[in-house]
N, C-alpha and C positions, 0 to 999 in steps of 0.2 A: 503494500499499500504506500504511496506517495502522499507527501504531504499534500498537494493539493486535492488528492482522492479524498485523503483522512478529512480535510474542510468541506468538502462537498457532503460528506457521508455527515458530519456535525451539523450542517446548516438543514439538513431532512430530519436527524434524529435527534438533534438537540446537544448541546453541550453539558456532559456528564465529567464532572472533574476527577472521579474515582477513575474512569477509564482512558483519561487523556494520555498519563504517563505510559501506560501499557500500548498505545495506541503510536504515540512517537517513539518506542523505542522498538516497534515494526518496521517503522519508515526508515531510521536510522538511529539503531542503540548505541554507537559509540560518540554521539555530540556529548561533547563535555558541558558539566554545570560546574561552576565555579563558586565558592562562597568566601566571604572576607570574615567568617566568624566558624565556630564549631556549631555543631548541631546539639540541641538539649537533649533530645528523646535518642539520639543515637550517636554520642561522642566519638564514637571510635570509628566512625566511619571518615573521619578527616575533613577536607576542604576542598576535593577533586574528588568530584562523580562523572561517570556517564550516564546517558538517558536510560540505558538498560538498568544499571543498579539502582536510578533512581524508583524505576518502575517498581523492582524487586522490592526496594524499602517500602514503598507505598502498600503492597500487597502483603508482606509482612505485617506493617502496623495494622492492616483493616483485621488480619486474623487475630491480632493480639485484643483489638477491639472488640471484635465479635468473642473472642475466648472471655472477655470482662463482661459481658452480658451484653452489649449494645444489639438490637435488631432493628430492622427495617422500618423505616415510618416514627421511630424516636428521634428526639431531638438532642442533639450534643452542643453543649456550650462551650467554645473553645476560647479558654481566657487565660494566657501565659505570657510569659516574658518575650520580647518581641524578639524573634529568629524565623528564619527560614524554615526552619522545620513545621513551621504552621501552616503553611500551604500544603506539604507533605501530609500532615495531620488531618487537615481539611479533605483531601481526596483520600485519605484512607476512610473517611467516617461516610464518605459518599459513594466509595467502593462498595459499601454494604448494606447501601440502602436507607441507610439515615439522612437527618438534616443537621447540617453544621449550621451552628449561631456564631458567627464569628465576633468576638468581644476586642476591642482596643485595650493593649494592656495599660494605656493612659487613664483609664476609665477607674474610678475610685470605688471602694467597698459598698457604699450606698447606691450608686447609680449600677452596679453589677448586680446588688441584691434586687433593684426594682427590675431588671431585665430578664434576672433567671425568673422572678414571680410572673412576669408576664409571660414568658413561656409555658410554664406548668410544668415544674418537677422534672426538667431535663437531665439527663447525664451532664456532669461537669468535668470537663477535661482540662486540666489544671498542672501546675506546678509548684514547688516549694514556696519560691518566693511569693507567689500570688496567692497560696494558701495562709501563708503569714499576713497579706494584706486582708484575707476575709475571715481572721482569725473570729471576728467578734459576730459573727453570722452563723445561724442556725444550720448549716448546711445539710443535716441530715433531715430537715423538714422542707427544705427548699428544692431539693434534688432526689432523683431516683440513685444514683450512685454518682460517687466522687472517684474520678481515674487520674492517678499522678502521672505524668508524663516521662518525669524520673525520679529515682529516689523511691521510699518507702516510706510513708505517714499512717499513722494510727487511723482508721476508718474510711482508708482509700484502696484502690484497687492498683497494684502496679504495674504498669506495662512492661516496665524491665524484667519483671517475675512472670511475665507469659510469653518471654521470648521462645520462640520455638513451636508456637501454638498452629496446628493445624489450617492450611492454606483453605480458604473458603470461595465459593464461586459468586463474582461480582451481580450484585442486585441492581438493574436500572430504574431509576425513579422514571414516573409519568412525565412526559412532555410539558404538561401545564401546571404540576406540582411542585411544591416549592423544594429546591435543591440545595440552595446556599440562602444564608440569610446573613446581611450584613447591616450595618446600622448608619444612622445620618450622624453629622458631628456634634450635634447637641449645642450647639450655639446659643439656642434660645431655651434649654432646660433638659429633662431627659431625653437622651436619643430615641428616635423612631426605628424599630425594626423594619427593615426594606428587604421582601420576598425576591427571590431570583428565582427562576425555572429554568430547566434544560433550555426549552425556547427562547426566552429574553435572554438568557447567557451568550447563547449561539449568534443570536441575531446581533447582537453587540460588536462581533467581532470583525462585521463586515467594512466598516470605515478604515480602519488599522491594517486591514488584510491588503489592504490595496495601498497604504503609506509604507508597508514594509516593503512591498514590490519594488520598491525604489532602490532596496539594496540588491545588487546583482550578484554578489556574491556572500558565501556563509560566514560573515563576519560576526564578530562578537556582539551581542546587546547586551548592556550594563542595566540592570532594574534597580532603581531604588525610591521605593512606594512603599506604604504601611502594609505589611505583610496580611493584615485583616480585611483589607478594602476590596471591596468590587472590581477596581482597576486591575489588583494583581492578578485576579482571576482573569482578566482579558489578555493583559500583557506575559502571562506566564504561559497561556494556552497558544498566544499567538507565536511566540518565540518556540516552544515546541514543535508546535506544527511546521513551522518556517526552517526547521532542522539548523537554526541557529544556535551557537556556543551561546551560553547564559552565564553572566555574572550577576550573582543576587549579593546585593550590597545592604547591609545595615547599618554603619557606622557612617556618622555624618559629619565627623571633623575634617575641615579642607585637609588637612595633613595625609591623615589615613584614606581617604579619597584620591587624593593626587596619587600616592603609591598604587592603587587597585587600578586606577586608569592607565597608569604608565608600565603596569606589569600586563595587563589583559588588553590593553589598544582596543576599547571597542568603536566601533563605528554608529554604534545608535545608543544614545544615551535616553531613558525616561526618568524624569524625578520630580518632585515637587517644587512647585513653585518658589518656594521658602529655600527650600534647599539650593536650589541654582543660586539664589540670590546669595547665599551663604558661600558659596566655590566662587563667587564672582574673582576673588583675587588670585586663583589658580591660572585666570587668562595670562597672567602677569610672568608665570611661574617658566624658567627657561628651559625647563626640562618638555613642555609642552603638554600637560596631562590630557587636554583636550584635542590634538593636533590630528588625531585619526577620527574624530567623530564627524561623519557625514550628516547624520541626522539628530536634532536635539528635539524631545517630546516632552510635551509637560498638558496635564489638565488639573481638576479641582479647584482650581482658582485663577484668576487674572494675572497675568505675568507683566512687568514693567519692561519697555520697551528696550531700556540701558542696559537690562540685563541680558536679554538676547544678545541685542548688538556684542557686545564686550564675549558672551560666548561664542558667537559667529565669527568674530575675527581672530579667536582664539585656536581656529580650526585650521590647519592645513590642507582640507579637504576640497576638491574643486565643487561647485557649487552647492557648499553645504547649507543646510537648512533647518531653521528652527519652526515645528509644527505644534501649534497652539490648539486644542481643544478645550471647547465649552462644554460643560454638561454638568449631571450631578449624579447622585448615586440613584435616583429614582428613575431617571432618564438614559443615562449611560453618555456615549459621545453624540452631542446635538448638532454644533455645527465646528468646524476648523479653518484656519488659516495657516499658510506658510509665509514666513519671512526669511529673506537673504541677508547676509554679509553687508550688501553696498546700501540697504534701504531700512534696516530695522529699526536703528537709532531713529528715524523721522517718523516712525509708523505711528499711527492714533491707536494708542493701546486700548480704546474704548471698544473699537473694530474687532470683535473676537470670531470673524469668520461668516463664511457662507454654509449653507445646508450642503451636505457629501450626498455625491450622485448614485441611483441605481441600489434602491432598497434602504438608504438610510432615512436619518428623523426629517419630519417636516416640522417647517418653524411658522410660528406666527406672532403677532404683538398683537395683543386686544387694547383698546381703550378703556382708560380707569376713570372717565368723566364723559363720555359718551362722544367726545371728539375725537377726529383722526387723530393717532399717533404719530408724533413728529419728535423733531430734534428738540424741540421747547416743549413738546407735552408728552412726554414718553408714557409707554403703556405697559402692559402687563406682559411677560415671554411665556410663551407657550409650546410644548412639545407633542408631537404623534408620532409613534410608529411602533412596531412588534417589539419594540425593545423595553417598553416602559414595563419598571416592576411591578408585579403583580397585585401587591397588597401591602400594607403596614401590618405585620403580625400584631395580633390583638388590637388594633385600631382601626378596623373596617371603616367607620364613620370619618376618623381623622383622613384616611385616604379619599374616601368618597368627596370629600369637601375641596379637594385640588384637582379631582378627576371630571372632566366634562366631556364623556362619551369617549370620544379618541384621544382627547386633548388633554395635558397635564400643565396645570400651571406651576411654574417653577420657584415663585416667589421672587425673580430679579425683575427687573425695570429696565425698558430700554426701547429702542426704535429701530427700525433698518430704514438704511439710506436709499437713495434712488437707485443704486448698483447692487442692492440686495445685500449688503452686508450687515449684519447682525450688530447693533452697539450697545453694551451692556455698560448703563451706568450705574447701579445700585442695587443692592438688594432690598427690598421694600422696608424692612425694619428697620434698617440703616440710614435711611433718608433723613436729611437735614435741611429743615426749614431756610431758603436763602441759599443753598448750596446744589447746583446742577448735578453734580455729580462727584461723590467724594472720591472715586478710585480715579477720576480724571483729575483732579488736584493732585493727588498724590503720584501720580504718574509724571506730571509736569515737574513737581517741585524736586523730586527724587532726581528727575534727569536733569537738573540743574545744580544739585547740589552732592557732589561724589562723598563727603563727607559722612552722608545719611545711611545709615545701613537699613532703617526702616522709617516709616512715616504713617499714622494712621489717623484718620480724621473719625471724631465721634462727638457726638451729642452731649451739650454739657446741661447740669441742671435747669438752665434758664434758656435751654433752645439754642443756645450758641455752639459754633461750631469749633471745636478744640483740636487742634494739631497734635499729637501724641509722637514725639521723635525719639528715634536711638540713632546714636553716632556709632562710627566705627571704632572699636577700642573704646567706646563710652566717653570719649572725650567731650568738654566742655561745648555746647552748640554757640558758633560763632554767631551772635546777633545781627550784626549788620549785614554778613551775606545772607541771613534769613530774610530780614526784612527785604532785602532787594530780591531774593527770588520770590516772593512771595506778594511782589506790588501788585499784581494783576488780581488779588485774592482778597480785597478789604473786608469781605465777609467774616474772615478768620480770626479767631481770637489768640492770644498771646501763645506761643507753644509751651507744653509741658514735656520735659525730658525724663525718660527714666531709663535704666539699663534693660537692654534687649531682652534678657533672661527673666524679666519682671510682665514680659506681655504674655498675657493668659491666651492660651493656642488649643487648637483643637488636636484631635489624634493625626489630621494630616496638615498639620502648623499653619491653619489659616488662624488668624489673631480672632480672638472672639469679642468683636468690637462691642456687644451689649455690657459683657462683663467688665469690660474696661471701661466703658462709659458709667458704669454704676460706682466705681471706685472714685469718681468725682461727686457723686452723692453723698459718699460716706464719709470721705473725709477731704479736708481741703488740699490742694497741692502748691506747692513753690514753681510759679512759674520761670521757664529757663530766661 
């Protein structure tokens, strides 16, 4: 079975991540998978695997989960320390017909307890550090059983103790039933549990299958996204189906990232926007860690034009491009846009792209006030296609509130240009009176002040627009340079400087703007 044949089969029968490693091994079992860390569940494996070895480990872990008592249709909440074995364990859960519920390791005990309760006595697959986090919870009452990924704790079933369990035949989930459950960022409260089916997961592969076709050779793909996120399902699936060597990265420290990029020389890098911002400084590294990169790709959140420009100029590849995808967990990839080395710095960061052709999502902008949506009167952004998530687990009414027939309301506000480009201005809940677009202001000012490492506009207690700034190495903000940079934005209040480490973030490193805004309600700040 060739990769293209396997892809066609997935489009017909759905994406089952429990079967995917075996399918990829049948195509090319020698394709390498590299890690920048050791696996918690199988530390003896090391940091270099082949796809065939990877598939065998998934089958082994599926057998151990079966021996632990997990059965088809049961839910398995996977909450453990960040590690590439998360995707391996999720695939093992799927392989025996159970439904994995991926929870971010960044979630606190109270949030995890609320989500476990919402699922209704699931199995819990976790590790020692997270059991310590959950120590105050009545896990025996909240869960069906607790399975330890590593080590042996009282009251848990140890996967290590089930090594050598008899292998079991895979169980295939129905096309339109839950297969993988992820969660939203939780920027406005307890996260929502987003239900993905084999059909919706398969549909979401379509846009980037074509993007990866730009790579004519079987060169390395470096992936640095949260292992628990729905985006990881697509990224890993596409790389395996395309037979690309994979580098799975957990570490985000620029020095460590540089070493990995220099050693593996990837042609394709997918990472979070905020991670790429953190790595900007590597563009000047004489070892050229980005020199081999043909395609940069990012989703989750808007990315600043200055960041894209610096990364593209650090590539030595002819025709290097940065492909930005706009989407969210509920809709998958909605629109996309390519940026190039010579023009990225001049790009309008609010233009997030065009609808992608041939079976991809449809986009529309709906009026908020009865008037036609436009640049001066932005509307609600809505998406329709077969890739929409099926529901919010345990919150159907909440899901239905955002669903209107085929159309899903994203919660974002924007407009379409006369050339059809979707312009994203703000999240509806983040809009500030008197400010057309907070994201636009941030793009402009960050492009003018290289000393800023982050800028976030939030609404103050008196509806004022407060710029929260972070600087490189937390150096004091130069007030004169600041005033010159924001001269065209008289509606801004005085800036507030905080250390970047104090920014509240989601699991995908988005700044939690509402949480940041609440800080100004709770305590007065000293203005920079």
